[in-house]
C-alpha positions in Angstrom: -147.9 -76.0 137.6 -148.6 -75.8 141.3 -149.1 -79.0 143.1 -149.9 -80.1 146.5 -148.2 -83.3 147.3 -149.1 -84.3 150.8 -147.4 -87.8 150.6 -144.1 -86.3 149.4 -144.2 -83.6 152.2 -144.6 -86.3 154.9 -141.8 -88.2 153.4 -139.6 -85.2 153.6 -139.9 -85.0 157.3 -137.3 -87.2 159.3 -140.0 -88.8 161.5 -143.7 -89.4 161.4 -144.0 -87.6 164.8 -142.2 -84.4 163.3 -144.4 -84.6 160.3 -147.6 -84.6 162.4 -146.3 -81.4 164.0 -145.9 -79.7 160.7 -148.2 -78.3 157.9 -146.4 -78.4 154.6 -147.2 -77.7 151.0 -145.1 -78.7 148.1 -144.8 -77.0 144.8 -142.8 -77.2 141.5 -142.2 -73.4 141.7 -138.6 -72.4 142.3 -137.2 -71.6 145.7 -136.8 -67.9 144.7 -140.4 -67.7 143.4 -141.8 -69.2 146.6 -139.6 -66.8 148.7 -140.9 -64.0 146.7 -144.5 -65.2 147.0 -144.0 -65.5 150.8 -142.5 -62.1 151.4 -145.3 -60.6 149.3 -148.1 -62.6 151.2 -146.7 -61.5 154.6 -146.5 -57.9 153.6 -149.9 -57.9 151.8 -151.3 -59.2 155.1 -150.2 -55.9 156.6 -147.4 -57.6 158.6 -143.6 -56.9 158.9 -140.9 -59.6 158.5 -138.8 -59.3 161.6 -136.0 -61.6 160.3 -134.9 -64.1 157.7 -132.8 -66.9 159.0 -130.8 -68.4 156.2 -130.6 -71.7 157.9 -129.5 -73.7 154.8 -126.6 -71.5 154.1 -125.6 -71.7 157.8 -125.7 -75.5 157.8 -123.9 -75.7 154.6 -121.2 -73.2 155.6 -120.5 -75.1 158.9 -121.0 -78.7 157.4 -117.3 -79.6 157.3 -116.5 -77.8 160.5 -118.8 -80.1 162.4 -117.5 -83.2 160.8 -120.5 -83.9 158.4 -120.6 -84.7 154.7 -124.4 -84.5 154.5 -126.0 -81.8 152.4 -129.4 -81.3 154.1 -130.7 -78.5 151.8 -130.1 -76.9 148.5 -131.9 -73.9 149.9 -133.6 -73.3 153.2 -134.8 -70.0 154.9 -137.0 -69.3 157.8 -139.1 -66.1 157.9 -140.2 -64.7 161.3 -142.9 -62.2 161.8 -145.8 -61.4 164.1 -149.4 -60.0 164.1 -150.0 -57.5 167.0 -153.8 -58.2 166.7 -153.7 -62.1 166.7 -150.8 -62.0 169.2 -152.8 -60.0 171.6 -155.8 -62.3 171.2 -153.9 -65.4 171.9 -151.9 -64.0 174.7 -155.0 -62.6 176.3 -156.4 -66.2 176.2 -153.2 -67.5 177.8 -150.2 -65.3 178.4 -148.0 -68.4 178.0 -148.7 -68.4 174.3 -145.8 -65.9 174.3 -143.7 -69.0 173.7 -145.0 -69.3 170.1 -144.2 -65.7 169.1 -142.8 -64.7 166.7 -144.3 -66.9 164.0 -142.2 -68.8 161.5 -142.7 -70.0 157.9 -140.0 -71.9 156.3 -139.1 -72.5 152.6 -136.8 -75.4 151.7 -135.5 -77.5 148.7 -133.9 -80.8 149.6 -131.2 -82.4 147.5 -133.2 -85.6 147.0 -136.1 -83.5 145.4 -134.4 -80.6 143.8 -137.5 -79.8 141.7 -139.8 -79.6 144.8 -140.0 -76.6 147.0 -141.6 -77.1 150.4 -143.2 -74.3 152.4 -144.5 -74.9 155.8 -144.9 -74.1 159.6 -145.5 -75.8 162.9 -148.9 -76.7 163.8 -150.2 -75.2 167.1 -152.2 -76.6 170.0 -156.0 -76.5 170.1 -157.7 -73.3 171.3 -156.7 -69.7 170.7 -153.4 -70.6 168.9 -155.4 -72.1 166.0 -156.0 -68.5 165.0 -152.2 -68.3 164.4 -152.3 -71.5 162.4 -155.1 -70.2 160.2 -153.1 -67.0 159.6 -149.9 -68.9 158.6 -151.8 -71.4 156.5 -153.4 -68.6 154.5 -150.0 -66.9 154.0 -148.3 -70.1 152.9 -151.1 -70.9 150.5 -151.1 -67.4 149.1 -147.4 -67.6 148.6 -147.7 -70.6 146.3 -151.1 -69.6 144.8 -153.2 -72.2 146.4 -155.7 -69.6 147.7 
């Protein structure tokens, strides 16, 4: 069963300000299923995944080295990719929109909610960058079968 739990998504963020800058969707699908869905949605949109950052693995691997005993994620990856068409549009509107490229979507599972996988991305400023936000929203929703 796929669920959208907005209140849970907001509670997963460390601060209200951070949550306001993120768009997230929660599902009871496994991390691996959401990652597969995300990879498929990106490729089906005709885009290429530039990189996958295994952020959760890195943070866990270095946890003791930096003097922490806090497990932040059971799993956490960030997928980076770009759209030549939309990137050109938003950078023709304002070349400084380069700061937002490439675009990222994350997938994570937190220890306090091991049966909830969260997929999300940053929100973008009003104007041309809302095209990117719309693209990312469609990809994220497709990944977890909300669209």
